[in-house]
LUMTI-247319 format. One line per field, with one value per atom (N, C-alpha, C, O): residue number from 1; z, x, y; residue in three letters. Coordinates in nm, 4 decimals, padded with zeros to 6 digits, m for minus. Layout:
nr	c(NUM:...)
Z	c(Z:...)
X	c(X:...)
Y	c(Y:...)
rest	c(Ala:...)
# end
This chain:
nr	c(1:1:1:1:2:2:2:2:3:3:3:3:4:4:4:4:5:5:5:5:6:6:6:6:7:7:7:7:8:8:8:8:9:9:9:9:10:10:10:10:11:11:11:11:12:12:12:12:13:13:13:13:14:14:14:14:15:15:15:15:16:16:16:16:17:17:17:17:18:18:18:18:19:19:19:19:20:20:20:20:21:21:21:21:22:22:22:22:23:23:23:23:24:24:24:24:25:25:25:25:26:26:26:26:27:27:27:27:28:28:28:28:29:29:29:29:30:30:30:30:31:31:31:31:32:32:32:32:33:33:33:33:34:34:34:34:35:35:35:35:36:36:36:36:37:37:37:37:38:38:38:38:39:39:39:39:40:40:40:40:41:41:41:41:42:42:42:42:43:43:43:43:44:44:44:44:45:45:45:45:46:46:46:46:47:47:47:47:48:48:48:48:49:49:49:49:50:50:50:50:51:51:51:51:52:52:52:52:53:53:53:53:54:54:54:54:55:55:55:55:56:56:56:56:57:57:57:57:58:58:58:58:59:59:59:59:60:60:60:60:61:61:61:61:62:62:62:62:63:63:63:63:64:64:64:64:65:65:65:65:66:66:66:66:67:67:67:67:68:68:68:68:69:69:69:69:70:70:70:70:71:71:71:71:72:72:72:72:73:73:73:73:74:74:74:74:75:75:75:75:76:76:76:76:77:77:77:77:78:78:78:78:79:79:79:79:80:80:80:80:81:81:81:81:82:82:82:82:83:83:83:83:84:84:84:84:85:85:85:85:86:86:86:86:87:87:87:87:88:88:88:88:89:89:89:89:90:90:90:90:91:91:91:91:92:92:92:92:93:93:93:93:94:94:94:94:95:95:95:95:96:96:96:96:97:97:97:97:98:98:98:98:99:99:99:99:100:100:100:100:101:101:101:101:102:102:102:102:103:103:103:103:104:104:104:104:105:105:105:105:106:106:106:106:107:107:107:107:108:108:108:108:109:109:109:109:110:110:110:110:111:111:111:111:112:112:112:112:113:113:113:113:114:114:114:114:115:115:115:115:116:116:116:116:117:117:117:117:118:118:118:118:119:119:119:119:120:120:120:120:121:121:121:121:122:122:122:122:123:123:123:123:124:124:124:124:125:125:125:125:126:126:126:126:127:127:127:127:128:128:128:128:129:129:129:129:130:130:130:130:131:131:131:131:132:132:132:132:133:133:133:133:134:134:134:134:135:135:135:135:136:136:136:136:137:137:137:137:138:138:138:138:139:139:139:139:140:140:140:140:141:141:141:141:142:142:142:142:143:143:143:143:144:144:144:144:145:145:145:145:146:146:146:146:147:147:147:147:148:148:148:148)
Z	c(m02.3405:m02.2478:m02.2673:m02.3576:m02.1947:m02.2117:m02.1783:m02.0618:m02.2786:m02.2597:m02.3769:m02.4852:m02.3288:m02.3872:m02.4444:m02.3961:m02.5479:m02.5611:m02.5623:m02.6146:m02.4796:m02.4395:m02.4865:m02.4991:m02.5077:m02.5224:m02.4150:m02.3546:m02.3693:m02.2681:m02.2907:m02.3741:m02.2208:m02.2368:m02.2360:m02.2818:m02.1811:m02.1974:m02.2946:m02.3381:m02.3365:m02.4443:m02.5470:m02.6380:m02.5646:m02.7004:m02.7233:m02.8194:m02.6479:m02.6591:m02.6284:m02.5495:m02.7000:m02.6992:m02.5523:m02.5405:m02.4712:m02.3875:m02.3443:m02.3278:m02.3213:m02.2561:m02.1247:m02.0173:m02.1310:m01.9551:m01.9534:m02.0178:m01.8905:m01.8644:m01.7703:m01.6733:m01.7941:m01.7457:m01.6757:m01.7131:m01.5510:m01.4211:m01.3855:m01.3799:m01.3562:m01.2583:m01.1537:m01.1200:m01.0817:m00.9250:m00.8309:m00.8420:m00.7142:m00.6269:m00.5174:m00.4785:m00.4882:m00.3894:m00.2858:m00.2560:m00.2193:m00.0676:m00.0894:m00.1460:m00.0486:m00.0103:00.1464:00.2096:00.2027:00.3166:00.3680:00.3979:00.3914:00.4662:00.6310:00.7124:00.6545:00.8034:00.8546:00.8182:00.9444:01.0073:01.1470:01.2164:01.1636:01.2672:01.2998:01.2229:01.4165:01.4471:01.3136:01.2548:01.2817:01.1644:01.0301:00.9503:01.0008:00.9071:00.8347:00.8597:00.7509:00.6826:00.6407:00.6161:00.6490:00.6363:00.5050:00.4535:00.4312:00.2704:00.2748:00.3334:00.1863:00.1626:00.0417:m00.0393:00.0223:m00.0657:m00.1351:m00.0790:m00.2742:m00.3061:m00.3376:m00.3930:m00.3012:m00.3457:m00.5057:m00.5785:m00.5330:m00.6728:m00.7742:m00.7523:m00.8841:m00.9988:m00.9601:m00.9155:m00.9698:m00.9897:m00.9097:m00.8068:m00.9066:m00.8185:m00.7896:m00.8810:m00.5952:m00.5866:m00.4540:m00.3864:m00.4359:m00.3075:m00.3398:m00.4516:m00.2261:m00.2376:m00.0982:m00.0108:m00.1016:00.0353:00.0409:m00.0424:00.1841:00.1760:00.1251:00.0990:00.1084:00.0208:m00.0342:m00.0252:m00.1036:m00.1654:m00.1865:m00.1578:m00.2584:m00.3075:m00.2253:m00.1484:m00.2091:m00.1518:m00.1791:m00.2790:m00.0566:m00.0939:m00.0854:m00.0672:m00.0969:m00.1505:m00.0280:00.0364:m00.0008:00.1191:00.2320:00.3303:00.1847:00.2952:00.2621:00.1550:00.3901:00.3595:00.3324:00.4051:00.2612:00.2246:00.3688:00.3840:00.4615:00.5862:00.6457:00.6975:00.6406:00.7130:00.6194:00.6731:00.5016:00.3850:00.4172:00.4149:00.4458:00.4450:00.5800:00.5706:00.7092:00.8253:00.8226:00.8981:00.7681:00.7239:00.6426:00.6875:00.5254:00.4371:00.5283:00.5433:00.5773:00.6884:00.7958:00.8316:00.8426:00.9605:00.8481:00.8936:00.7620:00.6837:00.6157:00.6129:00.5660:00.5233:00.6042:00.5806:00.7063:00.8125:00.9380:01.0100:00.9434:01.1150:01.2102:01.3311:01.1541:01.2256:01.2629:01.1862:01.3545:01.3849:01.4019:01.4814:01.2706:01.2756:01.3355:01.3590:01.3597:01.4279:01.3560:01.3110:01.3696:01.3396:01.1544:01.0969:01.1189:00.9467:00.9049:00.9775:00.7930:00.7213:00.6051:00.5717:00.5091:00.3806:00.3155:00.3464:00.2149:00.1743:00.0123:m00.0187:m00.0761:m00.1731:m00.2923:m00.2619:m00.3787:m00.4568:m00.5845:m00.6195:m00.6231:m00.7503:m00.8410:m00.8273:m01.0027:m01.0722:m01.2442:m01.3426:m01.2194:m01.3919:m01.4034:m01.3158:m01.5217:m01.5412:m01.5689:m01.5501:m01.6100:m01.6062:m01.4677:m01.4513:m01.3707:m01.2841:m01.2397:m01.1561:m01.2841:m01.1944:m01.3935:m01.4801:m01.4117:m01.5429:m01.5644:m01.6750:m01.4523:m01.4493:m01.4872:m01.5434:m01.4556:m01.4610:m01.4166:m01.3576:m01.4465:m01.4264:m01.2690:m01.2305:m01.1927:m01.0317:m01.0157:m01.1237:m00.8894:m00.8606:m00.6980:m00.6578:m00.6396:m00.5336:m00.4046:m00.4073:m00.3163:m00.2327:m00.1146:m00.0414:m00.0892:m00.0009:00.1325:00.1439:00.2479:00.3857:00.4243:00.3604:00.5177:00.6147:00.7485:00.7843:00.8119:00.9669:01.0461:00.9881:01.1873:01.2762:01.3235:01.3537:01.3287:01.3781:01.4792:01.4898:01.5190:01.6321:01.6589:01.6589:01.6868:01.6639:01.5362:01.4278:01.5407:01.4233:01.3014:01.3033:01.2073:01.0797:01.0672:01.0756:01.0459:00.9649:00.8561:00.8476:00.7699:00.6390:00.6377:00.7074:00.5550:00.5934:00.4602:00.3794:00.4371:00.2927:00.1508:00.0985:00.0843:m00.0444:m00.0208:m00.1153:00.1121:00.1296:00.1648:00.2760:00.1027:00.1196:00.2227:00.2722:00.2654:00.3474:00.3891:00.3042:00.5404:00.5708:00.6243:00.6853:00.5921:00.6461:00.6604:00.5591:00.8027:00.8539:00.8066:00.8838:00.7009:00.6283:00.6411:00.5778:00.7291:00.7418:00.6066:00.4980:00.6259:00.5047:00.4406:00.3288:00.4913:00.4282:00.3653:00.3106:00.3514:00.2927:00.2245:00.2474:00.1329:00.0835:m00.0451:m00.1295:m00.0473:m00.2044:m00.3105:m00.2830:m00.4180:m00.5472:m00.6218:m00.5874:m00.7392:m00.8481:m00.7444:m00.7414:m00.6681:m00.6185:m00.7372:m00.8474:m00.6856:m00.7810:m00.8189:m00.7680:m00.9283:m00.9319:m00.9373:m00.9980:m00.8728:m00.8799:m00.7844:m00.7704:m00.6818:m00.5042:m00.4855:m00.4100:m00.5703:m00.5943:m00.5709:m00.4861:m00.6874:m00.6959:m00.5864:m00.5472:m00.5342:m00.3700:m00.2256:m00.1475:m00.2272:m00.1509:m00.1626:m00.0613:m00.3059:m00.3004:m00.2688:m00.2400:m00.2666:m00.2235:m00.0643:m00.0053:m00.0307:00.1103:00.1668:00.2601:00.0928:00.1767:00.1474:00.2197:00.0359:m00.0054:00.0978:00.1269:00.1363:00.2590:00.3793:00.4479:00.4261:00.5453:00.5636:00.6747:00.4560:00.4896:00.4653:00.4944:00.4224:00.4735:00.5924:00.6270:00.6579:00.7578:00.8824:00.9892)
X	c(m00.6203:m00.6961:m00.8573:m00.9247:m00.8984:m01.0538:m01.1474:m01.1743:m01.2137:m01.3765:m01.4731:m01.4487:m01.6019:m01.6974:m01.7253:m01.6654:m01.8189:m01.8583:m01.9861:m02.0378:m02.0489:m02.1844:m02.2399:m02.1696:m02.4034:m02.4579:m02.5224:m02.5897:m02.5287:m02.5160:m02.7554:m02.8032:m02.8304:m02.9548:m03.0193:m03.1299:m02.9352:m03.0159:m02.9855:m03.0643:m02.8277:m02.8018:m02.7620:m02.7248:m02.7571:m02.7001:m02.5295:m02.4732:m02.4732:m02.3072:m02.2671:m02.3265:m02.1706:m02.1036:m01.9929:m01.9298:m01.9879:m01.8840:m01.8217:m01.8930:m01.6927:m01.6146:m01.6751:m01.6737:m01.7260:m01.7358:m01.6088:m01.6080:m01.4968:m01.3785:m01.4024:m01.4750:m01.3304:m01.3353:m01.2050:m01.0882:m01.2699:m01.1292:m01.1258:m01.2306:m01.0107:m01.0513:m01.1059:m01.1131:m01.1624:m01.2504:m01.1925:m01.1583:m01.1573:m01.0599:m01.1492:m01.2657:m01.0451:m01.1248:m01.0471:m00.9472:m01.0775:m00.9799:m00.9911:m01.0935:m00.8907:m00.8994:m00.8672:m00.8539:m00.8558:m00.8183:m00.7902:m00.8887:m00.6546:m00.6102:m00.6157:m00.5365:m00.7440:m00.7515:m00.6640:m00.6794:m00.5741:m00.5226:m00.5949:m00.6430:m00.5868:m00.6448:m00.5972:m00.6218:m00.5084:m00.4379:m00.3339:m00.2757:m00.3248:m00.2398:m00.3085:m00.2803:m00.4014:m00.5331:m00.5364:m00.4622:m00.6275:m00.6786:m00.8507:m00.8970:m00.9084:m01.0451:m01.0816:m01.0377:m01.1597:m01.2426:m01.3876:m01.4615:m01.3971:m01.5560:m01.5800:m01.4902:m01.7232:m01.7528:m01.8605:m01.9697:m01.8554:m01.8978:m02.0509:m02.0862:m02.1490:m02.2970:m02.3295:m02.4226:m02.2421:m02.2460:m02.1347:m02.0240:m02.1819:m02.1146:m01.9626:m01.9788:m01.8512:m01.7863:m01.8254:m01.8274:m01.8841:m01.8950:m01.7725:m01.6923:m01.7188:m01.6218:m01.5681:m01.6299:m01.4361:m01.3594:m01.2970:m01.2508:m01.2892:m01.2187:m01.1678:m01.2468:m01.0977:m01.0690:m01.1925:m01.2818:m01.1947:m01.3015:m01.2620:m01.1452:m01.3706:m01.3158:m01.4454:m01.5569:m01.3937:m01.5077:m01.4674:m01.3541:m01.5849:m01.5604:m01.5397:m01.6344:m01.4399:m01.4140:m01.5235:m01.5506:m01.5730:m01.6850:m01.6338:m01.5163:m01.7101:m01.6390:m01.6516:m01.7553:m01.5249:m01.5041:m01.4224:m01.3633:m01.4388:m01.3664:m01.2000:m01.1399:m01.1551:m01.0328:m00.9873:m01.0396:m00.9027:m00.8978:m00.8771:m00.9303:m00.7834:m00.7942:m00.9272:m00.9463:m01.0078:m01.1483:m01.2010:m01.2715:m01.2016:m01.2679:m01.2431:m01.3424:m01.1232:m01.0761:m01.1487:m01.2288:m01.1503:m01.2111:m01.3544:m01.4102:m01.4306:m01.5638:m01.5978:m01.6738:m01.5328:m01.5449:m01.5386:m01.6347:m01.4428:m01.3995:m01.4990:m01.5237:m01.5575:m01.6430:m01.8003:m01.8896:m01.8256:m01.9504:m01.9760:m02.0850:m01.8603:m01.8550:m01.8302:m01.8613:m01.7737:m01.6934:m01.7888:m01.8267:m01.8180:m01.8483:m01.7001:m01.7002:m01.6044:m01.4702:m01.4481:m01.4971:m01.3910:m01.3240:m01.1831:m01.1379:m01.1061:m00.9779:m00.8942:m00.9375:m00.7647:m00.6891:m00.5363:m00.5190:m00.4400:m00.3005:m00.3074:m00.2962:m00.3274:m00.3453:m00.2052:m00.1249:m00.1619:m00.0468:m00.0639:m00.1555:m00.0137:m00.0373:00.0454:00.1644:00.0016:00.0732:00.1125:00.2314:00.0142:00.0523:m00.0665:m00.1833:m00.0464:m00.1689:m00.1578:m00.0718:m00.2716:m00.3362:m00.3660:m00.4881:m00.3385:m00.3886:m00.4147:m00.4363:m00.4011:m00.4061:m00.5600:m00.6465:m00.5681:m00.6799:m00.7627:m00.8807:m00.7472:m00.8195:m00.8396:m00.8843:m00.7893:m00.8383:m00.9594:m00.9700:m01.0733:m01.2072:m01.2593:m01.2191:m01.3465:m01.4083:m01.5038:m01.5425:m01.5382:m01.6794:m01.6229:m01.6948:m01.5129:m01.4647:m01.3274:m01.2677:m01.2741:m01.0948:m01.1004:m01.1734:m01.0143:m01.0360:m00.9561:m00.8976:m00.8428:m00.6756:m00.7656:m00.8645:m00.7184:m00.7154:m00.6033:m00.4909:m00.6316:m00.5044:m00.5312:m00.6277:m00.4393:m00.4490:m00.3835:m00.3028:m00.4577:m00.4161:m00.3954:m00.4552:m00.3210:m00.2970:m00.3597:m00.3373:m00.4386:m00.4887:m00.4908:m00.4683:m00.5182:m00.5195:m00.6684:m00.7417:m00.7086:m00.8987:m00.9131:m00.8366:m00.9920:m01.0142:m01.1638:m01.2305:m01.1914:m01.3069:m01.3737:m01.3240:m01.4846:m01.5202:m01.6265:m01.7459:m01.5284:m01.6114:m01.7592:m01.7915:m01.8622:m01.9979:m02.0053:m01.9681:m02.0855:m02.0912:m02.1933:m02.2943:m02.1689:m02.2678:m02.2457:m02.1684:m02.3444:m02.3499:m02.3368:m02.4320:m02.2211:m02.1903:m02.1640:m02.1782:m02.1227:m02.0798:m02.1767:m02.2295:m02.1923:m02.2774:m02.2084:m02.2800:m02.0720:m02.0111:m01.8808:m01.7965:m01.8573:m01.6857:m01.6601:m01.7398:m01.5133:m01.4714:m01.3404:m01.2706:m01.2747:m01.1245:m01.0336:m01.0274:m00.9841:m00.9083:m00.7256:m00.6442:m00.7035:m00.5280:m00.4745:m00.5251:m00.3621:m00.2434:m00.2140:m00.1628:m00.2372:m00.1811:m00.2847:m00.2399:m00.4012:m00.5434:m00.6161:m00.7371:m00.5687:m00.6272:m00.7583:m00.7544:m00.8255:m00.9106:m00.8133:m00.7258:m00.8227:m00.7583:m00.8776:m00.9952:m00.8045:m00.8900:m00.9877:m01.1106:m00.9106:m00.9884:m01.0408:m00.9882:m01.1575:m01.1747:m01.0640:m00.9522:m01.1039:m00.9973:m00.8697:m00.8378:m00.7911:m00.6365:m00.5895:m00.4674:m00.6853:m00.6772:m00.5297:m00.4344:m00.5515:m00.4293:m00.2951:m00.2124:m00.2824:m00.1754:m00.1351:m00.0200:m00.2681:m00.2478:m00.1831:m00.0948:m00.2335:m00.2067:m00.0736:m00.0088:m00.0221:00.0951:00.1825:00.2898:00.1538:00.2357:00.2779:00.3854:00.1606:00.1252:00.2111:00.2911:00.1781:00.2607:00.4242:00.4940:00.4892:00.6006:00.6729:00.7921:00.5650:00.6270:00.6432:00.7396:00.5343:00.5087:00.6517:00.7048:00.7127:00.8330:00.9425:01.0395:00.9784:01.0713:01.0710:01.1652:00.9651:00.9747:01.0275:01.0419)
Y	c(01.0169:01.0118:00.9691:01.0186:00.8946:00.8604:00.9196:00.9486:00.9476:01.0060:00.9870:00.9337:01.0479:01.0090:01.1665:01.2626:01.1787:01.2966:01.2593:01.1606:01.3756:01.3927:01.5596:01.6599:01.5445:01.6394:01.7000:01.6165:01.8059:01.8975:01.9032:01.9801:01.8310:01.8341:01.9991:02.0280:02.0849:02.2192:02.3179:02.4019:02.2980:02.3753:02.3217:02.3959:02.1805:02.0935:02.1169:02.0645:02.1810:02.1914:02.0189:01.9455:01.9890:01.8717:01.9009:02.0059:01.8109:01.7952:01.6783:01.5793:01.6706:01.5909:01.5115:01.5716:01.3838:01.3126:01.2398:01.1349:01.2753:01.2009:01.0890:01.1106:00.9284:00.8112:00.8148:00.8254:00.8013:00.7809:00.6578:00.5935:00.6044:00.4775:00.5335:00.6516:00.3887:00.4098:00.3708:00.2531:00.4321:00.4044:00.2875:00.2952:00.1820:00.0995:00.0541:00.1195:m00.0561:m00.0694:m00.2217:m00.2598:m00.3236:m00.4470:m00.4496:m00.3448:m00.5708:m00.5810:m00.7033:m00.7708:m00.7630:m00.8689:m00.8785:m00.8310:m00.9612:m00.9720:m01.1080:m01.2246:m01.0567:m01.1826:m01.1890:m01.0994:m01.3171:m01.3897:m01.4790:m01.5719:m01.5169:m01.6212:m01.6466:m01.5554:m01.7827:m01.8036:m01.8078:m01.8973:m01.7105:m01.7455:m01.6005:m01.5055:m01.6059:m01.4462:m01.5066:m01.6180:m01.3669:m01.3859:m01.3639:m01.2611:m01.4447:m01.4234:m01.4547:m01.5339:m01.3573:m01.3770:m01.4436:m01.4665:m01.4829:m01.5503:m01.4765:m01.4851:m01.3861:m01.3103:m01.3305:m01.4346:m01.2266:m01.2548:m01.1806:m01.2149:m01.0872:m01.0694:m01.0915:m01.1407:m01.0482:m01.0742:m00.9935:m00.8799:m01.0296:m01.2011:m01.2439:m01.1763:m01.3905:m01.4798:m01.5131:m01.5320:m01.5326:m01.6766:m01.5985:m01.5162:m01.6473:m01.5996:m01.5002:m01.4772:m01.4203:m01.2861:m01.1697:m01.1338:m01.1487:m01.0091:m00.9742:m00.9897:m00.9069:m00.8003:m00.6796:m00.6508:m00.5984:m00.4593:m00.4212:m00.4725:m00.3000:m00.2189:m00.1088:m00.0701:m00.0194:00.1316:00.2299:00.2463:00.3126:00.4203:00.5328:00.5994:00.5273:00.6682:00.8218:00.8534:00.8855:01.0331:01.1187:01.1341:01.1773:01.2032:01.1286:01.1735:00.9986:00.9169:00.8984:00.9064:00.8722:00.8001:00.7209:00.6364:00.6613:00.5098:00.3982:00.2883:00.4692:00.3878:00.3550:00.2450:00.4352:00.4405:00.3666:00.2811:00.3571:00.2870:00.1321:00.0594:00.0782:m00.0680:m00.0836:m00.1765:m00.0237:m00.0895:m00.0661:m00.1457:00.0079:00.0079:m00.1352:m00.2210:m00.1435:m00.2508:m00.3727:m00.4481:m00.3853:m00.4988:m00.5543:m00.6695:m00.4074:m00.4803:m00.4721:m00.5436:m00.4236:m00.4509:m00.6019:m00.6590:m00.6487:m00.7804:m00.8720:m00.9887:m00.8363:m00.9822:m00.9772:m01.0695:m00.8343:m00.8447:m00.8185:m00.8419:m00.7788:m00.7767:m00.6427:m00.5597:m00.6030:m00.4599:m00.5131:m00.5955:m00.4181:m00.4320:m00.3220:m00.2092:m00.3651:m00.2146:m00.2906:m00.4039:m00.1710:m00.1828:m00.2380:m00.3463:m00.1201:m00.1041:m00.1052:m00.0467:m00.1662:m00.1512:m00.1440:m00.2192:m00.0807:m00.0447:m00.1647:m00.1606:m00.2927:m00.3958:m00.3231:m00.3153:m00.2771:m00.1943:m00.1656:m00.1900:m00.1325:m00.0488:m00.1689:m00.2496:m00.1376:m00.2358:m00.2135:m00.2220:m00.1705:m00.0862:m00.1133:m00.0425:m00.2374:m00.3140:m00.2556:m00.2584:m00.2079:m00.1785:m00.2986:m00.2690:m00.4363:m00.5423:m00.6256:m00.7391:m00.5269:m00.6225:m00.6501:m00.7399:m00.5817:m00.5792:m00.5879:m00.5101:m00.6954:m00.6649:m00.5538:m00.5161:m00.5052:m00.4527:m00.2954:m00.2128:m00.2747:m00.1306:m00.1166:m00.2067:00.0032:00.0121:00.0668:00.1581:m00.0034:00.0198:00.0420:00.0339:00.0946:00.1328:00.0802:00.1416:m00.0157:m00.1108:m00.0620:m00.1120:00.0162:00.0377:m00.0665:m00.0449:m00.1943:m00.3134:m00.2503:m00.1581:m00.3469:m00.3135:m00.4480:m00.5346:m00.4807:m00.6034:m00.5351:m00.4195:m00.6246:m00.5533:m00.6762:m00.7825:m00.6745:m00.7311:m00.7584:m00.6642:m00.8831:m00.8737:m01.0204:m01.1162:m01.0025:m01.1352:m01.0995:m00.9960:m01.2629:m01.3130:m01.3700:m01.3394:m01.4521:m01.5368:m01.4645:m01.4346:m01.4548:m01.3543:m01.3867:m01.5052:m01.2844:m01.3524:m01.2261:m01.1091:m01.3368:m01.2424:m01.1414:m01.1512:m01.0372:m00.9201:m00.8767:m00.9283:m00.7442:m00.6918:m00.7410:m00.7989:m00.7207:m00.7962:m00.9463:m01.0239:m00.9951:m01.1047:m01.2546:m01.2562:m01.3378:m01.4296:m01.5203:m01.6073:m01.5129:m01.6027:m01.5432:m01.5142:m01.5203:m01.5000:m01.6218:m01.6931:m01.6496:m01.7447:m01.7527:m01.7496:m01.7658:m01.7472:m01.9025:m01.9982:m01.9023:m01.9716:m01.9800:m01.9128:m02.0699:m02.1235:m02.0720:m02.1001:m01.9902:m01.9812:m02.0975:m02.0930:m02.1961:m02.3135:m02.3826:m02.4833:m02.3699:m02.4012:m02.3059:m02.3083:m02.2075:m02.1242:m02.1262:m02.2157:m02.0626:m02.1499:m02.1083:m02.0262:m02.1550:m02.1399:m02.0377:m02.0266:m01.9650:m01.8967:m01.7915:m01.7974:m01.7031:m01.5985:m01.4968:m01.4812:m01.4321:m01.3339:m01.2244:m01.2319:m01.1009:m01.0004:m01.0475:m01.1497:m00.9730:m01.0065:m01.0434:m01.0492:m01.0828:m01.1609:m01.2446:m01.2253:m01.3272:m01.4479:m01.3808:m01.4141:m01.2482:m01.2146:m01.1154:m01.0963:m01.0432:m01.0036:m01.0934:m01.0582:m01.1704:m01.2638:m01.3303:m01.3568:m01.3636:m01.3628:m01.3117:m01.3648:m01.1831:m01.0627:m01.0510:m01.0401:m01.0576:m01.1055:m01.2104:m01.2053:m01.3023:m01.4325:m01.4333:m01.5044:m01.3506:m01.3296:m01.1895:m01.1787:m01.0980:m01.0234:m01.0657:m01.0320:m01.1586:m01.1970:m01.2910:m01.2890:m01.3720:m01.4516:m01.3802:m01.4501:m01.2652:m01.1632:m01.0900:m01.0188:m01.1059:m01.0341:m01.1096:m01.0500)
rest	c(Met:Met:Met:Met:Ala:Ala:Ala:Ala:Phe:Phe:Phe:Phe:Asn:Asn:Asn:Asn:Ile:Ile:Ile:Ile:Leu:Leu:Leu:Leu:Thr:Thr:Thr:Thr:Cys:Cys:Cys:Cys:Pro:Pro:Pro:Pro:Ser:Ser:Ser:Ser:Cys:Cys:Cys:Cys:Gly:Gly:Gly:Gly:Ile:Ile:Ile:Ile:Ala:Ala:Ala:Ala:Val:Val:Val:Val:Lys:Lys:Lys:Lys:Ala:Ala:Ala:Ala:Tyr:Tyr:Tyr:Tyr:Arg:Arg:Arg:Arg:Asn:Asn:Asn:Asn:Pro:Pro:Pro:Pro:Val:Val:Val:Val:Pro:Pro:Pro:Pro:Thr:Thr:Thr:Thr:Val:Val:Val:Val:Asp:Asp:Asp:Asp:Ile:Ile:Ile:Ile:Ile:Ile:Ile:Ile:Ile:Ile:Ile:Ile:Glu:Glu:Glu:Glu:Ile:Ile:Ile:Ile:Asn:Asn:Asn:Asn:Asn:Asn:Asn:Asn:Gly:Gly:Gly:Gly:Ile:Ile:Ile:Ile:Val:Val:Val:Val:Leu:Leu:Leu:Leu:Ile:Ile:Ile:Ile:Glu:Glu:Glu:Glu:Arg:Arg:Arg:Arg:Lys:Lys:Lys:Lys:Asn:Asn:Asn:Asn:Asp:Asp:Asp:Asp:Pro:Pro:Pro:Pro:Ile:Ile:Ile:Ile:Gly:Gly:Gly:Gly:Trp:Trp:Trp:Trp:Ala:Ala:Ala:Ala:Leu:Leu:Leu:Leu:Pro:Pro:Pro:Pro:Gly:Gly:Gly:Gly:Gly:Gly:Gly:Gly:Phe:Phe:Phe:Phe:Val:Val:Val:Val:Asp:Asp:Asp:Asp:Tyr:Tyr:Tyr:Tyr:Gly:Gly:Gly:Gly:Glu:Glu:Glu:Glu:Lys:Lys:Lys:Lys:Leu:Leu:Leu:Leu:Glu:Glu:Glu:Glu:Asp:Asp:Asp:Asp:Ala:Ala:Ala:Ala:Ala:Ala:Ala:Ala:Val:Val:Val:Val:Arg:Arg:Arg:Arg:Glu:Glu:Glu:Glu:Ala:Ala:Ala:Ala:Phe:Phe:Phe:Phe:Glu:Glu:Glu:Glu:Glu:Glu:Glu:Glu:Thr:Thr:Thr:Thr:Ser:Ser:Ser:Ser:Ile:Ile:Ile:Ile:Asn:Asn:Asn:Asn:Val:Val:Val:Val:Thr:Thr:Thr:Thr:Asp:Asp:Asp:Asp:Leu:Leu:Leu:Leu:Lys:Lys:Lys:Lys:Leu:Leu:Leu:Leu:Leu:Leu:Leu:Leu:Gly:Gly:Gly:Gly:Cys:Cys:Cys:Cys:Tyr:Tyr:Tyr:Tyr:Ser:Ser:Ser:Ser:Asp:Asp:Asp:Asp:Pro:Pro:Pro:Pro:Asp:Asp:Asp:Asp:Arg:Arg:Arg:Arg:Asp:Asp:Asp:Asp:Lys:Lys:Lys:Lys:Arg:Arg:Arg:Arg:Gln:Gln:Gln:Gln:His:His:His:His:Thr:Thr:Thr:Thr:Ile:Ile:Ile:Ile:Ser:Ser:Ser:Ser:Thr:Thr:Thr:Thr:Val:Val:Val:Val:Tyr:Tyr:Tyr:Tyr:Ile:Ile:Ile:Ile:Ala:Ala:Ala:Ala:Lys:Lys:Lys:Lys:Gly:Gly:Gly:Gly:Ser:Ser:Ser:Ser:Gly:Gly:Gly:Gly:Met:Met:Met:Met:Pro:Pro:Pro:Pro:Met:Met:Met:Met:Ala:Ala:Ala:Ala:Gly:Gly:Gly:Gly:Asp:Asp:Asp:Asp:Asp:Asp:Asp:Asp:Ala:Ala:Ala:Ala:Ala:Ala:Ala:Ala:Lys:Lys:Lys:Lys:Ala:Ala:Ala:Ala:Val:Val:Val:Val:Leu:Leu:Leu:Leu:Phe:Phe:Phe:Phe:Pro:Pro:Pro:Pro:Leu:Leu:Leu:Leu:Asp:Asp:Asp:Asp:Asn:Asn:Asn:Asn:Leu:Leu:Leu:Leu:Pro:Pro:Pro:Pro:Gln:Gln:Gln:Gln:Met:Met:Met:Met:Leu:Leu:Leu:Leu:Cys:Cys:Cys:Cys:Phe:Phe:Phe:Phe:Asp:Asp:Asp:Asp:His:His:His:His:Asp:Asp:Asp:Asp:Gln:Gln:Gln:Gln:Ile:Ile:Ile:Ile:Ile:Ile:Ile:Ile:His:His:His:His:Asp:Asp:Asp:Asp:Tyr:Tyr:Tyr:Tyr:Leu:Leu:Leu:Leu:Thr:Thr:Thr:Thr:Lys:Lys:Lys:Lys:Lys:Lys:Lys:Lys:Ile:Ile:Ile:Ile:Gln:Gln:Gln:Gln:Leu:Leu:Leu:Leu)
# end
């Protein structure tokens, strides 16, 4: 178990501060025969699926809908679970566990929040080298799509 030892500032007693993975969501927004990707404003810079951290007290599905709108201005519907991704090295900043959804969207994406750009990419012309483990997530998505 990973933890740090901290000292209580009031009484000086040593206490354990546990380090737990942080929950996040990512969302594959389908529009026509493409998906929306964002170009991140913050480190790590590059193309990624829309997504982010789950707020305390928030359901995963609600976080996915919120993050999709905040980063792309797209309202999404018909959320379906793709999977969960938990490799401790998936995000160099900290250990995150991402729950990934597929959803339907309409309209043209417009960047907002942490996104410098939001672009609808055709499935046969996606950028190379996405941030985090999003290459693997999209590979899994495409594999599942072919199987349906």
